[in-house]
C-alpha positions, 0 to 999 in steps of 0.5 A: 297530650304527648307533650304534657304526659313529657313533660310530667315525665320528666317532671316527676321522674326526676322528683322520684329519684330524691325517694330511692336514696340508694340511687340518690345516694349514687348520683351525690357519689359522682357528679357530688352534692352541688351537681346532683342538685344543679342537675335536679334542679335543670331537668325539673325545671325542663319537665314543668316547662314542657308541662306548661306547655303542654296543659296550655297547649290543649287549653286549645283543643277543649272538646276536640283533643281534649275532651270535658269528662265532666262539667262542675257544677258552680258551688265547686268554684267557691269551695276551690277558692277556699282551699287556695287559700290555705294551700298558699299558706302553706307554700310559704310556711315550706318556706320560712322557719316558723312553728307553722312548718315545725307542727305541719310537718311537711307544708309543702306536700300538704301545700301541693295536695290541696292545690291539686285537689281545688283544681281538679274540682273546678276543671272537667277536661282530660288534660286537667284529670291527667296534670292536678290527679299526678300532683295529687298521687306524687304528692300523696307518694312521697308524704308514705316515702318520707315517713318510711324512709324516716326524713323528718320534718324540715328544719323548723321550730316549736319554739320559733317566734310568733312573728314567723308564723304571722310572716307566713300567714300575711304573705301567704295572703298577699301572694293568695290576693295577688293570684285571684286579682292579677297573678292567675290570669298573667300566669295561667291565662283564666281570669279568676275575678 
């Protein structure tokens, strides 16, 4: 559990820097915009790897060091599966200039909220609660922080080609199919089909 929590602290700690304009500004002044971005990316990656390793390690201890708090009912699996489709479409929308990105405002945060909620529904261990509730809480916090700081939505275009929105949906569905058929088992170790 210590490894998981350490990874979460590093990952979200560096992300909290972006929500504090003075701190971020001071680091940019000291290291330059490029230096800040490289440092941010490296520390985020380290935190992410430690977090994933810690969570993976906790899966080996289900029942002893990672007690089950609840056993999700059978109906939660299909609901979580359905929620993951828009979550992955919104994730793609965060990276493609489109009307969808324009109207969703912050599709990455919406994607993370849906992803975390879906995974909380189907995972009842302490480690799952710590991991997924941390992501959900941070996404809610970050969205509120963006509003307070007056940060607008990422570049999107209300007049963008309809094809961009189609591309977002097609790629999102493809990513969903990949994760269901092969990716989740390969990357996470849990077979979905």
